[in-house]
C-alpha positions as CSV (number, residue, x, y, z in Angstrom):
1,M,-70.2,247.4,285.5
2,K,-71.9,250.4,283.9
3,E,-75.5,249.7,282.9
4,V,-75.3,250.5,279.2
5,F,-76.8,248.5,276.4
6,V,-74.1,247.1,274.0
7,D,-74.9,246.8,270.3
8,T,-73.5,243.4,269.8
9,A,-73.0,241.8,266.4
10,N,-75.9,239.4,267.1
11,Y,-78.2,242.3,268.1
12,V,-77.4,244.2,264.9
13,T,-78.1,241.1,262.8
14,M,-81.4,240.6,264.6
15,L,-82.4,244.2,264.2
16,E,-81.7,244.0,260.4
17,S,-83.8,240.9,260.2
18,F,-86.8,242.7,261.7
19,G,-86.2,245.5,259.2
20,R,-86.4,243.1,256.3
21,L,-89.7,241.6,257.6
22,E,-91.1,245.1,257.9
23,S,-90.3,245.8,254.3
24,L,-92.4,242.8,253.1
25,S,-95.9,243.3,251.8
26,A,-98.8,242.3,254.0
27,S,-99.6,239.5,251.5
28,S,-96.2,237.8,252.2
29,P,-95.5,235.4,255.1
30,R,-93.7,237.5,257.8
31,M,-92.3,235.1,260.3
32,G,-88.8,235.0,261.6
33,L,-86.8,232.7,263.9
34,G,-83.6,233.5,265.8
35,Y,-81.8,230.6,267.4
36,G,-78.6,229.8,269.2
37,N,-76.9,228.8,272.4
38,F,-77.5,230.5,275.8
39,G,-75.6,233.6,276.9
40,L,-75.4,235.2,273.4
41,G,-77.5,238.2,274.2
42,K,-80.7,237.0,272.7
43,T,-83.0,238.1,275.5
44,F,-81.3,241.5,276.1
45,G,-81.5,242.2,272.4
46,L,-85.2,241.2,272.2
47,E,-86.1,243.6,275.0
48,R,-84.3,246.4,273.2
49,I,-86.0,245.6,269.9
50,A,-89.5,245.3,271.6
51,V,-89.1,248.8,272.9
52,K,-87.9,250.2,269.6
53,K,-90.6,248.5,267.6
54,N,-93.5,248.8,270.1
55,A,-93.7,245.0,269.9
56,I,-95.4,242.5,272.2
57,L,-92.7,240.4,273.8
58,L,-93.8,237.2,275.6
59,R,-91.8,234.4,277.1
60,A,-93.3,231.0,276.3
61,A,-93.8,228.6,279.2
62,Q,-94.2,224.9,279.4
63,T,-97.6,225.4,281.1
64,W,-99.1,227.6,278.3
65,S,-102.5,226.6,276.9
66,K,-104.3,228.3,274.1
67,K,-106.5,230.2,276.5
68,Q,-103.5,231.4,278.6
69,L,-101.8,232.7,275.4
70,L,-104.9,234.5,274.4
71,E,-105.3,236.0,277.9
72,K,-101.7,237.3,277.7
73,L,-102.2,238.8,274.3
74,C,-105.4,240.5,275.4
75,L,-103.7,242.0,278.4
76,E,-100.9,243.3,276.3
77,L,-103.5,244.8,273.9
78,D,-105.7,246.2,276.7
79,L,-108.5,244.0,275.7
80,D,-111.3,242.3,277.7
81,I,-110.5,238.7,278.7
82,S,-114.0,237.6,279.5
83,G,-116.2,235.3,277.3
84,G,-113.9,232.4,276.7
85,S,-111.2,231.6,274.1
86,G,-113.3,232.2,271.1
87,R,-114.3,235.7,272.1
88,M,-110.7,236.6,273.1
89,Y,-109.4,235.3,269.8
90,E,-111.9,237.5,267.9
91,R,-110.9,240.6,269.9
92,V,-107.2,239.9,269.3
93,I,-107.7,239.5,265.5
94,D,-109.8,242.6,265.2
95,D,-107.4,244.7,267.2
96,L,-104.3,243.6,265.3
97,R,-106.1,244.2,262.0
98,R,-106.9,247.8,263.1
99,E,-103.4,248.4,264.6
100,P,-100.8,245.8,263.7
101,R,-98.2,245.0,266.3
102,I,-95.1,242.8,266.0
103,I,-95.4,239.7,268.3
104,I,-92.1,238.2,269.6
105,I,-92.2,234.9,271.4
106,D,-89.0,234.0,273.4
107,E,-88.2,230.5,274.5
108,I,-90.2,229.0,271.7
109,D,-88.8,225.6,272.5
110,A,-91.5,225.3,275.2
111,L,-94.1,225.1,272.4
112,L,-92.2,222.8,270.0
113,R,-93.5,219.7,271.8
114,G,-96.3,217.3,270.8
115,E,-98.8,218.4,273.5
116,K,-98.1,222.1,272.9
117,I,-98.4,222.2,269.0
118,G,-102.0,223.4,269.3
119,T,-100.8,226.6,271.0
120,L,-98.1,227.1,268.3
121,E,-100.8,226.6,265.7
122,L,-102.9,229.4,267.3
123,L,-100.0,231.8,266.8
124,R,-99.8,230.7,263.1
125,D,-103.6,231.5,262.8
126,I,-103.1,234.9,264.3
127,H,-100.2,235.6,261.8
128,D,-102.3,234.4,258.8
129,E,-105.4,236.3,259.7
130,T,-103.7,239.6,260.6
131,S,-100.5,239.7,258.4
132,I,-98.5,240.8,261.5
133,I,-94.8,240.1,262.0
134,L,-94.3,237.0,264.2
135,F,-90.8,236.4,265.4
136,F,-89.6,233.4,267.5
137,I,-86.5,233.1,269.6
138,G,-85.2,229.7,270.8
139,M,-82.2,227.6,271.6
140,E,-79.9,226.1,268.9
141,E,-82.2,223.0,268.4
142,S,-85.3,225.1,267.7
143,N,-84.6,225.5,264.0
144,A,-84.5,221.7,263.5
145,K,-87.6,221.2,265.7
146,L,-89.6,223.8,263.8
147,K,-88.5,222.5,260.5
148,R,-90.4,219.3,261.2
149,H,-93.7,221.3,260.9
150,R,-93.4,222.0,257.2
151,H,-96.6,224.0,256.9
152,Y,-95.3,226.3,259.6
153,Y,-91.7,226.4,258.6
154,S,-92.7,227.5,255.0
155,R,-93.8,230.8,256.5
156,V,-90.4,231.5,258.1
157,V,-88.7,233.9,255.8
158,E,-86.0,235.2,258.2
159,L,-83.6,232.9,260.0
160,V,-81.0,234.4,262.4
161,E,-78.4,232.0,263.8
162,F,-76.7,233.6,266.8
163,E,-73.0,233.4,266.7
164,A,-70.5,233.0,269.5
165,I,-69.4,236.4,270.9
166,G,-66.4,237.8,269.1
167,A,-63.5,239.9,270.3
168,G,-65.2,243.2,269.2
169,D,-68.2,242.5,271.4
170,V,-66.1,241.4,274.4
171,G,-64.1,244.6,274.0
172,K,-67.3,246.6,274.3
173,F,-68.3,244.9,277.5
174,C,-64.8,245.3,279.0
175,E,-65.1,249.0,278.4
176,L,-68.1,249.0,280.7
177,C,-65.9,247.6,283.5
178,E,-64.9,250.0,286.3
179,V,-61.3,249.0,285.9
180,K,-59.2,249.1,282.7
181,V,-59.1,245.7,281.0
182,E,-55.9,245.5,279.0
183,S,-55.8,244.2,275.5
184,D,-54.2,240.9,276.3
185,L,-56.9,240.1,278.8
186,V,-59.6,241.2,276.3
187,A,-58.2,238.7,273.7
188,Y,-58.0,236.0,276.3
189,L,-61.6,236.4,277.4
190,A,-62.8,236.4,273.8
191,R,-60.9,233.3,273.1
192,K,-62.0,231.3,276.1
193,Y,-65.4,232.7,277.0
194,P,-67.4,233.4,273.8
195,N,-70.5,233.9,276.0
196,L,-71.8,237.2,277.4
197,R,-73.2,235.6,280.6
198,Q,-69.9,234.1,281.6
199,I,-68.0,237.3,280.7
200,R,-70.4,239.5,282.8
201,V,-69.9,237.2,285.8
202,L,-66.1,237.3,285.4
203,L,-66.0,241.1,285.0
204,T,-68.2,241.6,288.1
205,R,-65.8,239.4,290.1
206,L,-62.9,241.3,288.7
207,E,-64.3,244.6,289.7
208,K,-64.8,243.4,293.3
209,A,-61.3,242.0,293.5
210,C,-59.7,245.1,292.1
211,E,-61.7,247.3,294.5
212,L,-60.4,245.4,297.5
213,Q,-56.7,245.8,296.3
214,D,-57.0,249.3,294.8
215,I,-56.1,248.1,291.3
216,T,-57.1,250.3,288.4
217,S,-55.8,248.3,285.4
218,V,-55.7,244.6,284.8
219,S,-53.5,242.6,282.4
220,L,-53.9,238.9,281.7
221,A,-51.1,238.1,284.2
222,A,-52.8,240.2,286.9
223,F,-56.2,238.5,286.1
224,R,-54.7,235.1,286.7
225,E,-52.9,236.2,289.8
226,L,-56.2,237.5,291.3
227,G,-57.8,234.1,290.8
228,V,-61.0,235.5,289.4
229,E,-61.6,232.4,287.2
230,N,-61.6,230.3,290.4
231,G,-64.4,232.3,292.0
232,K,-62.2,234.6,294.0
233,G,-63.0,238.3,294.2
């Protein structure tokens, strides 16, 4: 498949959400949460937005402590990591006040657990002291989990629920395929596999199968005959 970024409906919705946060005054809470099932293009979209917005993008881990989070932020901001957590926190706050940066935390579910709430609270403190935009991305349960922390959730002004991939997005991905994917196959993939990860795997298998048999165009009937869904190709 061609390595071209696809502006999916979910990506456009998320980009618009960031735009609304940027339009808010510094005195307003400026937190956002995007949530949904796997394979809907969340991570690819985040990487694209991080580049466009010069944002700091971090992937939360189960092992994160407050100190590790501060070290990661210091490294992203080219700040000294010596002197312990207190000194690092001061440096991060001072730097973000001088030159605000959006902070995006992917896999926020890792911090929505009892023993990790302190690390989550640290992010809230940074948001409150600097008025930066703080955006979380998580799985479909993350909205309900974050809602339990009312003092935190009250700051979330942008909620983006990622939708299942539609026929339009599937069509865009099929256009990246090295073989022509006919309309009946596009419709079938959109109906049965509303998930970009699964579709990428199937299209990659399809390309390999078609290359072996010198096929340049694939209908639904040909797709089934090739046995791509069964792992062939």
